C-alpha positions as CSV (number, residue, x, y, z in Angstrom):
1,M,55.9,96.2,133.7
2,R,54.6,95.4,130.2
3,I,57.0,96.0,127.4
4,D,55.6,96.9,123.9
5,T,57.3,94.4,121.7
6,G,56.0,95.9,118.4
7,D,58.8,98.4,117.9
8,G,61.3,95.8,119.3
9,T,60.3,93.3,116.7
10,A,60.7,95.8,113.9
11,A,64.1,96.8,115.3
12,A,65.1,93.1,115.4
13,V,64.2,92.7,111.7
14,R,66.2,95.8,110.8
15,L,69.2,94.6,112.8
16,A,69.0,91.2,111.0
17,E,69.1,93.1,107.7
18,G,72.4,94.7,108.8
19,A,71.2,98.2,110.0
20,P,73.5,99.9,112.6
21,L,72.4,99.6,116.2
22,R,72.4,103.3,116.9
23,S,70.2,104.1,113.9
24,T,67.8,101.4,114.8
25,L,66.9,102.3,118.4
26,D,67.4,105.1,120.9
27,V,70.3,103.7,122.9
28,A,69.7,106.2,125.7
29,D,66.1,104.9,126.2
30,P,65.8,101.9,128.6
31,G,62.4,101.0,127.0
32,D,64.0,100.5,123.6
33,W,66.5,98.0,124.9
34,L,63.8,96.1,126.8
35,A,61.6,96.1,123.8
36,L,64.4,94.8,121.6
37,D,65.1,92.0,124.0
38,A,61.4,90.9,123.8
39,G,61.1,91.7,120.1
40,V,63.9,89.4,119.0
41,R,62.2,86.4,120.4
42,E,58.9,87.6,118.9
43,A,60.5,88.0,115.5
44,V,61.8,84.4,115.6
45,R,58.6,83.0,116.9
46,Y,56.6,84.5,114.0
47,R,59.5,84.6,111.5
48,S,57.2,83.8,108.6
49,R,55.7,87.3,109.0
50,F,59.2,88.9,108.7
51,L,62.3,87.4,107.2
52,P,62.1,83.7,106.2
53,E,65.9,83.4,106.4
54,W,66.3,85.1,109.8
55,E,66.1,81.9,111.9
56,H,68.3,79.9,109.5
57,S,71.0,82.6,109.5
58,A,71.0,82.8,113.3
59,P,74.5,81.9,114.7
60,L,75.3,78.7,116.5
61,P,77.3,78.5,119.8
62,G,81.0,78.8,119.2
63,D,80.3,80.6,115.8
64,L,80.1,84.2,117.1
65,T,83.6,85.5,116.7
66,Q,83.0,87.2,113.4
67,L,79.6,88.8,114.2
68,G,79.3,92.5,114.0
69,E,77.6,94.6,116.7
70,S,74.1,94.4,115.2
71,R,74.1,90.6,114.9
72,L,75.7,90.2,118.3
73,A,72.9,92.2,119.8
74,L,70.4,89.8,118.3
75,A,72.4,86.9,119.6
76,L,72.3,88.4,123.1
77,C,68.5,88.3,122.9
78,H,68.3,84.9,121.2
79,R,65.8,82.3,122.5
80,D,68.6,79.7,122.8
81,G,70.4,80.1,126.1
82,R,73.6,78.6,124.7
83,I,73.7,81.4,122.1
84,R,73.0,84.1,124.7
85,Q,75.8,82.7,126.9
86,E,78.3,82.7,124.1
87,A,77.2,86.2,123.0
88,V,77.8,87.5,126.5
89,C,81.4,86.3,126.5
90,R,82.0,87.8,123.0
91,S,80.4,91.2,123.7
92,T,83.4,92.7,125.5
93,R,84.6,94.2,122.3
94,Y,81.4,96.2,121.8
95,P,80.8,98.6,124.8
96,G,77.6,99.7,123.2
97,L,76.1,96.3,124.0
98,L,76.4,96.8,127.8
99,P,72.7,97.6,128.2
100,L,71.9,94.1,126.9
101,I,74.4,92.7,129.4
102,V,72.4,94.5,132.1
103,I,69.3,92.7,130.9
104,R,71.1,89.3,130.8
105,C,72.0,89.8,134.5
106,A,68.4,88.9,135.2
107,D,68.3,86.1,132.7
108,W,66.2,83.0,133.5
109,A,69.1,80.7,132.5
110,G,71.6,80.4,135.3
111,P,74.9,80.2,133.2
112,V,73.8,83.2,131.1
113,R,73.0,85.1,134.2
114,E,76.3,84.3,136.0
115,H,78.5,85.2,132.9
116,A,76.6,88.5,132.5
117,R,77.0,89.4,136.2
118,R,80.7,88.7,136.2
119,L,81.1,90.9,133.1
120,L,79.0,93.8,134.5
121,R,80.9,93.9,137.7
122,E,84.2,94.0,135.8
123,V,83.3,96.8,133.3
124,L,80.7,99.0,135.1
125,D,82.5,102.3,135.9
126,M,81.3,105.7,137.1
127,D,80.4,107.0,133.6
128,S,78.5,103.9,132.4
129,A,76.8,103.6,135.8
130,V,75.3,107.1,135.5
131,D,74.2,106.3,131.9
132,L,72.8,102.9,132.7
133,A,71.1,103.8,136.0
134,P,67.6,104.1,134.5
135,L,67.8,100.7,132.7
136,I,69.4,98.9,135.7
137,L,66.7,100.2,138.0
138,R,64.0,99.0,135.7
139,V,65.5,95.6,135.3
140,G,65.9,95.6,139.1
141,R,62.1,95.3,139.4
142,R,62.2,91.9,137.8
143,D,62.8,88.5,139.4
144,R,66.6,88.1,139.8
145,G,67.1,91.8,139.0
146,A,68.6,92.9,142.4
147,F,72.2,92.1,141.4
148,G,72.4,95.0,138.9
149,V,71.0,97.5,141.5
150,E,73.5,96.2,144.1
151,V,76.4,96.8,141.7
152,L,75.1,100.2,140.6
153,G,75.0,101.2,144.3
154,E,78.5,100.0,144.9
155,V,79.8,102.1,142.0
156,L,77.8,105.3,142.6
157,R,78.6,105.3,146.3
158,R,82.1,106.4,145.2
159,A,80.6,109.2,143.1
160,S,81.0,112.8,143.9
161,Q,78.1,115.2,144.2
162,A,78.9,116.5,140.8
163,R,78.7,113.0,139.2
164,L,75.3,112.3,140.9
165,A,73.9,115.7,139.9
166,A,72.9,114.2,136.5
167,L,70.7,111.7,138.3
168,F,69.1,114.3,140.7
169,T,67.3,115.9,137.7
170,A,66.4,112.7,135.8
171,P,62.9,112.6,134.5
172,D,62.5,109.0,135.9
173,R,61.5,109.4,139.6
174,T,62.9,106.0,140.4
175,V,66.3,107.2,139.4
176,R,66.0,110.4,141.4
177,R,64.9,108.4,144.5
178,F,67.9,106.1,144.1
179,A,70.3,109.0,143.7
180,Y,69.0,111.0,146.6
181,R,69.1,107.9,148.9
182,L,72.8,107.5,148.0
183,A,73.4,111.2,148.6
184,V,71.8,111.0,152.0
185,D,73.6,107.9,153.0
186,S,76.9,109.3,151.9
187,R,76.2,112.8,153.4
188,L,77.0,114.5,150.0
189,L,74.4,117.2,150.4
190,R,74.3,119.8,153.2
191,P,71.0,120.3,155.2
192,A,70.2,123.5,153.3
193,E,70.6,121.8,150.0
194,L,68.4,118.9,151.1
195,A,65.8,121.3,152.3
196,R,65.7,123.1,148.9
197,V,65.3,119.7,147.2
198,A,62.4,118.8,149.5
199,A,60.8,122.1,148.7
200,Q,61.2,121.8,144.9
201,D,61.0,118.1,143.9
202,E,57.5,116.9,142.8
203,D,57.9,113.4,144.1
204,T,56.6,112.9,147.6
205,L,59.1,110.2,148.5
206,V,62.0,112.5,147.6
207,Q,60.4,115.3,149.6
208,D,60.0,113.1,152.7
209,L,63.5,111.6,152.3
210,C,65.3,115.0,151.9
211,A,63.2,116.8,154.5
212,T,63.9,114.2,157.1
213,A,67.6,114.1,156.3
214,A,67.7,118.0,156.4
215,L,66.2,118.1,159.8
216,T,68.4,115.4,161.3
217,D,71.1,116.5,163.8
218,L,70.5,120.3,163.3
219,R,72.2,122.3,166.0
220,D,73.1,125.9,165.4
221,E,70.7,128.8,164.8
222,E,72.2,129.6,161.3
223,A,71.6,126.1,160.1
224,Y,68.0,126.2,161.2
225,E,67.5,129.5,159.3
226,D,68.9,128.0,156.1
227,V,66.8,124.8,156.4
228,L,63.5,126.1,157.7
229,R,63.0,128.8,155.2
230,P,62.6,126.6,152.1
231,L,60.6,124.0,154.1
232,L,58.1,126.5,155.4
233,T,57.6,128.0,151.9
234,A,57.4,124.7,150.0
235,R,54.3,124.0,147.9
236,S,54.0,120.4,149.3
237,P,51.9,120.2,152.4
238,R,54.0,117.3,153.7
239,T,57.2,119.4,153.4
240,R,55.6,122.4,155.0
241,S,54.3,120.3,157.9
242,A,57.8,119.0,158.5
243,G,59.1,122.5,158.8
244,V,56.2,123.6,161.1
245,T,56.8,120.7,163.4
246,T,60.5,121.5,163.7
247,L,59.7,125.1,164.8
248,R,59.3,123.8,168.3
249,R,62.7,122.1,168.3
250,A,64.2,125.2,166.7
251,G,63.0,127.4,169.6
252,R,60.6,129.3,167.4
253,P,57.2,127.9,168.3
254,E,55.6,131.4,168.0
255,Q,56.1,131.2,164.2
256,A,53.7,128.3,164.0
257,E,50.7,130.6,164.6
258,S,50.9,131.9,161.1
259,F,50.3,128.4,159.8
260,L,47.1,127.8,161.8
261,S,45.2,129.0,158.7
262,D,47.3,127.1,156.1
263,R,45.4,125.7,153.1
264,S,46.4,122.2,154.1
265,A,44.7,120.3,156.9
266,L,48.0,118.5,157.7
267,V,49.9,121.7,158.1
268,R,47.1,123.2,160.3
269,A,47.2,120.2,162.5
270,C,50.9,120.4,163.0
271,A,50.7,124.1,163.7
272,R,48.0,123.5,166.3
273,Y,50.3,120.9,168.0
274,V,53.2,123.4,168.2
275,V,51.0,126.2,169.4
276,R,49.5,124.0,172.2
277,Q,53.1,123.1,173.3
278,L,53.7,126.8,173.8
279,G,50.6,127.0,175.9
280,G,48.4,128.6,173.3
281,D,44.8,127.9,172.4
282,P,44.3,127.4,168.6
283,A,40.5,127.4,169.0
284,A,40.5,130.9,170.6
285,W,42.8,132.1,167.8
286,Y,40.4,130.8,165.1
287,R,37.4,132.3,166.9
288,Q,39.0,135.7,167.0
289,R,39.8,135.6,163.3
290,C,36.3,134.4,162.3
291,T,34.6,137.2,164.4
292,A,36.9,140.0,163.2
293,P,34.6,142.8,161.8
294,D,34.8,143.4,158.1
295,D,37.8,141.1,157.7
296,A,37.9,140.9,153.9
297,E,41.3,139.1,154.2
298,L,40.0,136.3,156.4
299,P,42.0,133.1,155.3
300,P,39.7,130.2,154.3
301,G,42.0,127.9,156.4
302,A,41.0,129.8,159.5
303,V,37.4,129.0,158.9
304,I,37.8,125.3,158.5
305,G,40.4,125.3,161.2
306,L,37.8,126.4,163.7
307,A,35.6,123.4,162.7
308,E,38.6,121.0,163.0
309,C,39.3,121.9,166.7
310,G,36.2,123.7,167.9
311,H,32.8,122.7,169.3
312,R,29.3,122.5,167.8
313,A,28.5,125.8,169.5
314,D,31.1,127.4,167.1
315,A,28.7,126.9,164.2
316,G,27.2,130.2,165.3
317,L,30.4,131.9,164.1
318,L,30.3,130.1,160.8
319,W,26.7,130.9,159.7
320,P,27.4,134.6,159.0
321,L,30.4,133.7,156.9
322,L,28.1,132.1,154.3
323,T,27.7,135.6,152.8
324,H,31.3,136.5,153.0
325,P,32.6,138.2,149.7
326,A,35.4,135.6,149.3
327,A,34.2,132.3,147.7
328,G,36.9,130.3,149.5
329,V,35.6,131.5,152.9
330,R,32.0,130.6,151.9
331,A,33.1,127.2,150.8
332,R,35.0,126.5,154.0
333,A,32.2,127.8,156.1
334,V,29.9,125.2,154.5
335,A,32.5,122.5,155.0
336,G,32.9,123.6,158.6
337,L,29.2,123.3,159.3
338,R,29.2,119.9,157.9
339,A,32.2,118.9,160.0
340,L,30.4,120.2,163.1
341,D,27.3,118.3,162.2
342,R,25.3,121.5,162.0
343,A,24.4,121.6,158.3
344,D,20.8,122.8,158.1
345,A,19.3,121.9,154.7
346,E,16.9,124.9,154.5
347,R,19.6,127.4,155.3
348,L,22.2,125.9,153.0
349,R,19.9,125.3,150.0
350,P,20.3,128.8,148.6
351,L,24.0,128.3,148.3
352,L,23.4,125.8,145.5
353,D,22.9,128.8,143.3
354,D,26.2,130.4,144.4
355,P,28.3,131.6,141.4
356,A,31.4,129.9,142.8
357,A,31.8,126.2,141.8
358,G,33.7,125.4,145.0
359,V,30.8,126.7,147.2
360,V,28.3,124.7,145.2
361,R,30.4,121.5,145.5
362,E,30.7,121.8,149.3
363,T,27.0,122.6,149.6
364,A,26.0,119.5,147.6
365,V,28.2,117.3,149.8
366,A,26.7,118.9,152.9
367,L,23.1,118.4,151.6
368,L,23.6,114.7,150.6
369,P,22.2,113.3,153.9
370,S,19.1,115.5,153.4
371,A,18.7,114.9,149.6
372,K,15.2,113.4,150.0
373,E,14.0,116.5,151.9
374,L,14.8,118.8,149.0
375,P,12.1,119.7,146.4
376,A,12.6,117.4,143.5
377,D,11.2,119.9,140.9
378,W,13.5,122.6,142.3
379,L,16.5,120.4,141.8
380,L,15.4,119.2,138.4
381,E,15.0,122.8,137.2
382,R,18.7,123.2,138.0
383,T,19.8,120.4,135.7
384,R,18.6,122.3,132.6
385,P,21.2,122.9,129.9
386,E,21.3,126.7,130.4
387,R,22.4,126.3,134.0
388,P,26.2,126.3,134.8
389,R,27.9,123.0,134.7
390,H,28.8,122.9,138.3
391,L,25.2,123.6,139.3
392,R,23.9,120.8,136.9
393,L,26.3,118.4,138.4
394,A,25.5,119.3,142.0
395,A,21.8,119.0,141.4
396,F,22.1,115.7,139.6
397,R,24.3,114.4,142.5
398,L,21.5,115.2,145.0
399,L,18.8,113.8,142.7
400,D,20.7,110.6,142.1
401,A,21.0,110.1,145.9
402,R,17.2,110.1,146.2
403,D,16.8,106.9,144.2
404,G,13.4,106.0,142.8
405,V,11.7,107.5,139.8
406,V,13.1,111.0,140.6
407,A,16.7,109.7,140.2
408,L,15.8,108.0,136.9
409,R,14.0,111.0,135.6
410,A,17.1,113.2,136.3
411,A,19.5,110.8,134.8
412,V,17.6,110.2,131.6
413,G,17.1,114.0,131.2
414,L,20.9,114.5,131.3
415,L,21.6,111.9,128.6
416,E,21.7,114.7,126.1
417,D,23.5,117.2,128.3
418,P,26.1,119.3,126.4
419,D,28.9,118.2,128.8
420,M,30.3,114.7,127.8
421,K,31.4,113.8,131.4
422,L,28.0,114.6,132.8
423,R,26.3,112.6,130.0
424,T,28.6,109.7,130.9
425,W,27.7,109.9,134.6
426,A,24.0,110.1,133.8
427,G,24.3,107.0,131.6
428,Q,26.0,105.1,134.3
429,S,23.3,106.1,136.8
430,V,20.6,104.8,134.4
431,Q,22.4,101.5,134.0
432,R,22.7,100.8,137.7
433,W,19.2,102.0,138.5
434,H,16.8,99.7,140.2
435,P,13.3,100.4,141.6
436,S,13.4,101.4,145.2
437,A,11.4,99.6,147.8
438,D,8.9,102.5,148.3
439,M,8.1,102.8,144.6
440,R,4.6,101.8,143.4
441,G,4.7,99.1,140.7
442,G,3.4,99.6,137.2
443,D,4.4,103.3,137.0
444,A,4.0,104.2,133.3
445,E,6.6,107.0,133.6
446,V,9.3,104.4,134.5
447,G,8.5,102.4,131.4
448,E,8.8,105.6,129.2
449,L,12.1,106.6,130.8
450,L,13.5,103.1,130.3
451,D,12.5,103.1,126.7
452,R,14.2,106.5,126.2
453,S,17.4,105.0,127.5
454,R,17.1,101.6,125.8
455,H,20.4,102.1,123.9
456,L,22.2,101.7,127.3
457,F,20.8,98.1,127.8
458,S,20.6,94.8,126.1
459,D,17.1,93.7,125.3
460,Y,17.3,91.1,128.1
461,V,18.4,93.6,130.8
462,L,15.8,96.1,129.7
463,R,13.0,93.5,130.0
464,R,14.3,92.6,133.5
465,R,14.4,96.2,134.6
466,K,10.8,96.6,133.5
467,R,9.7,93.4,135.3
468,E,11.4,94.7,138.5
469,A,9.3,97.9,138.1
470,G,6.1,95.9,137.8
471,L,5.8,96.6,134.0
472,D,5.3,94.1,131.2
473,G,8.7,93.2,129.7
């Protein structure tokens, strides 16, 4: 990981001037300590830009006994390994320098590293381990950094759940992962607690770790109830899928049916597995839902679910849903027809004018294989500035897939689009454009379009593009 030494160098200069350590950097921020470590050597290397006397006033080995905390911090980061080694030995009287001892445990100089490791093992207690966990884990990513992580684990394995709780909510996901691994290994959290963590934490690794641990060795009905409820209602599809799969082991496979129309493809697949184990037919369930008369509450997941496990003949049930009042149903119907390889360009084309952006996106994807069959002028008209952004983007996507002069015409026309992202995509399309094999050479329109976009090319590249198009450079 790259450390920004700019602030660290400035901090080194302030410490050399006698500023207190705590007023110079945020001692709770691992990044500040790492930046200071790199910044001290940067300040010495380019000392003429900072304090001319800094290098001359640097301590010599054996001359560190009278140094205060700020100067000793500089010595712990000094470029001379002998000074760093001596500073490690003298730092025991300043507990506030323990973060630098952690960094020295991964030092490239063996004697420095060994002294620092011996000291860290002696002084690291429960409180300091919790405070230093973020820094130790960051240093642990370095070469020779595993020692600190090992010692941290030894100390925190003796911690109670209350002590580890501070790390469960740490903003650094690496710290949360480490803490939950320890909690799982030490069985500090009950299955219901692990299930709630899996349902609430935003990190997928923590979700998987806690969900798996929560579902291990479950036996009684009450435990299943406490564990399955948070898993089945979690926002994360991975967590919900773990709960759905467990319904069979819990003796509740009939509950999986309600997840056949889940918004996640992973959860739907797990639900179909459980339903089949019970002897059910997910495809028949989907067909029944998609043919229910006037079903305004039809879940979009049921529509795409039919395509995921049905047959090409089921496309007949999806075509009527293209006019469903719910935009999500219309979008999934288009996606389902594409999945069943029954996307008819003429029947889908009107959906490019759908007011819902999701429907238009799905339609554009379904029409991409047939892009050259669509009327170019009809698509170009939909790239006009007064059209909705999602429609302009879909139309450009289809025009760009056509290649040739039509694609160049569309891209150049969008170079002045009001949307910055669309302008950028159009510019990139122009820059990678080359004449297609079926283009006639010497097309004057191509030369005009390239001239309008000359600001995107160097003179050399522009001349080469024109020669490729059969035009004079």
